[in-house]
Each structure stands twice: as structure tokens, then as C-alpha cells.
C-alpha positions as CSV (number, residue, x, y, z in Angstrom):
1,M,-18.6,90.7,-218.1
2,N,-21.7,88.4,-218.1
3,A,-19.5,85.4,-217.4
4,A,-17.9,87.1,-214.4
5,A,-21.4,88.1,-213.1
6,V,-22.6,84.5,-213.4
7,L,-19.5,83.2,-211.6
8,I,-20.0,85.7,-208.8
9,A,-23.7,84.8,-208.5
10,E,-22.9,81.1,-208.5
11,Y,-20.2,81.6,-205.8
12,G,-22.6,83.6,-203.7
13,H,-25.3,80.9,-204.0
14,R,-22.9,78.2,-203.0
15,H,-21.7,80.3,-200.0
16,L,-25.3,80.8,-198.8
17,D,-26.0,77.1,-199.1
18,R,-23.0,76.3,-197.0
19,L,-24.0,78.9,-194.4
20,R,-27.5,77.4,-194.3
21,E,-26.1,73.9,-193.8
22,Q,-23.8,75.1,-191.0
23,A,-26.8,76.8,-189.3
24,R,-28.8,73.6,-189.4
25,T,-25.9,71.5,-187.9
26,R,-25.1,74.0,-185.2
27,H,-28.7,73.8,-183.9
28,D,-28.2,70.2,-183.0
29,R,-25.0,70.8,-181.0
30,G,-26.8,72.9,-178.4
31,S,-28.9,70.1,-177.1
32,S,-25.9,67.8,-176.6
33,V,-24.1,70.5,-174.6
34,V,-27.1,70.9,-172.3
35,E,-27.3,67.1,-171.9
36,T,-23.6,67.0,-171.0
37,I,-24.0,69.7,-168.4
38,I,-27.0,67.9,-166.8
39,L,-25.0,64.6,-166.7
40,V,-22.0,66.3,-165.2
41,A,-24.1,68.0,-162.6
42,G,-25.9,64.8,-161.7
43,F,-22.6,62.9,-161.3
44,A,-21.2,65.7,-159.2
45,G,-24.3,65.5,-156.9
46,L,-24.0,61.8,-156.7
47,A,-20.2,62.0,-155.8
48,F,-20.9,64.6,-153.2
49,T,-23.6,62.4,-151.6
50,I,-21.3,59.4,-151.6
51,Y,-18.6,61.6,-150.1
52,L,-20.9,62.7,-147.3
53,A,-21.9,59.1,-146.5
54,V,-18.4,57.8,-146.5
55,S,-17.1,60.7,-144.5
56,G,-19.7,60.1,-141.8
57,K,-18.7,56.5,-141.6
58,V,-15.0,57.2,-141.4
59,Q,-15.6,59.8,-138.6
60,S,-17.7,57.3,-136.7
61,W,-14.9,54.7,-137.0
62,I,-12.3,57.2,-135.9
63,G,-14.5,58.1,-132.9
64,K,-14.6,54.4,-131.8
65,I,-10.8,54.2,-131.6
66,P,-9.8,54.3,-127.9
67,G,-7.2,56.7,-126.8
């Protein structure tokens, strides 16, 4: 019985070590998600600004067409 108890305790210790390591690595992933969201929002804002500028130019060109 003592050997079984030692094996169970050893397994539990290894499992806790794995859980602690996973918790440490998951913490770093959150910052990259936030950075990605900020980058995507920034590029979306830039694309919208460019769209508005180009759209205004195209509308002015269309307005100059006689007819």
C-alpha cells in the first residue's frame, strides 16, 4: 500500500507542476490578444479614413462630369 500511496502522491505533484506551468504561460497570451485587438482597430480606423478621403475625391470627380 505504501508504494501505491507514493505513486499517487508523485502523480499529484507532477499534475500540480503542469497546472502551475500552464497558468504561467496563459498569462502571457492575454497581452498579445489585447495588442492584436488594438492593431486591428487601428488599421480599421485607418482604412475608414482612407475610404472617406477617396470617396470624397471620387464624388467630386463625378460631379465634374458634364451631362
